[in-house]
C-alpha positions as semicolon CSV with decimal commas, in nm:
position;residue;x (nm);y (nm);z (nm)
1;M;-7,586;0,455;-11,323
2;R;-7,957;0,519;-11,283
3;A;-8,120;0,859;-11,319
4;I;-8,252;1,019;-11,002
5;D;-8,572;1,223;-11,021
6;L;-8,505;1,546;-10,832
7;S;-8,834;1,705;-10,936
8;I;-8,996;1,554;-10,627
9;V;-8,757;1,695;-10,366
10;T;-8,807;2,012;-10,164
11;W;-8,506;2,241;-10,168
12;R;-8,412;2,459;-9,871
13;K;-8,156;2,736;-9,866
14;S;-7,870;2,726;-9,620
15;S;-7,942;2,902;-9,292
16;Y;-7,621;3,099;-9,352
17;S;-7,766;3,263;-9,665
18;N;-7,865;3,626;-9,656
19;S;-8,136;3,824;-9,831
20;D;-7,879;3,991;-10,059
21;G;-7,849;3,675;-10,267
22;G;-7,489;3,612;-10,172
23;A;-7,302;3,290;-10,233
24;C;-7,512;3,012;-10,085
25;L;-7,631;2,663;-10,147
26;E;-7,948;2,463;-10,125
27;V;-7,990;2,111;-9,999
28;A;-8,280;1,874;-10,042
29;A;-8,415;1,605;-9,815
30;G;-8,639;1,315;-9,903
31;L;-8,397;1,074;-10,063
32;P;-8,306;0,797;-9,819
33;S;-7,939;0,756;-9,900
34;L;-7,846;1,073;-10,091
35;V;-7,826;1,445;-10,021
36;P;-7,862;1,666;-10,330
37;V;-7,678;2,000;-10,316
38;R;-7,694;2,287;-10,567
39;D;-7,599;2,653;-10,609
40;S;-7,905;2,860;-10,515
41;K;-7,813;3,131;-10,769
42;A;-7,784;2,888;-11,058
43;P;-7,994;2,580;-10,985
44;A;-8,012;2,483;-11,352
45;H;-7,633;2,439;-11,365
46;G;-7,648;2,103;-11,195
47;T;-7,666;1,920;-10,868
48;L;-7,405;1,736;-10,666
49;L;-7,519;1,416;-10,498
50;F;-7,352;1,306;-10,176
51;E;-7,404;0,985;-9,987
52;A;-7,598;1,071;-9,671
53;A;-7,321;0,943;-9,442
54;S;-7,057;1,148;-9,624
55;W;-7,271;1,462;-9,605
56;A;-7,330;1,407;-9,232
57;A;-6,956;1,369;-9,175
58;F;-6,888;1,691;-9,368
59;V;-7,149;1,889;-9,171
60;T;-7,011;1,753;-8,843
61;A;-6,659;1,853;-8,943
62;V;-6,748;2,212;-9,040
63;R;-6,949;2,261;-8,721
64;R;-6,659;2,146;-8,506
65;P;-6,487;2,439;-8,332
66;V;-6,130;2,506;-8,433
């Protein structure tokens, strides 16, 4: 498995985050086939990498009304 340089990505906090620093995540764009995701409160603890298609399917599913 090759190493992926995440120092070049721009992280953005979830729009559902609040100014109190509650539980939230950050996602980064700029990688053509991957979506990096990390905990905004502890970014040094690691990053999860999702295939772009899998991330899109997840976001679609959580946006779907119940």
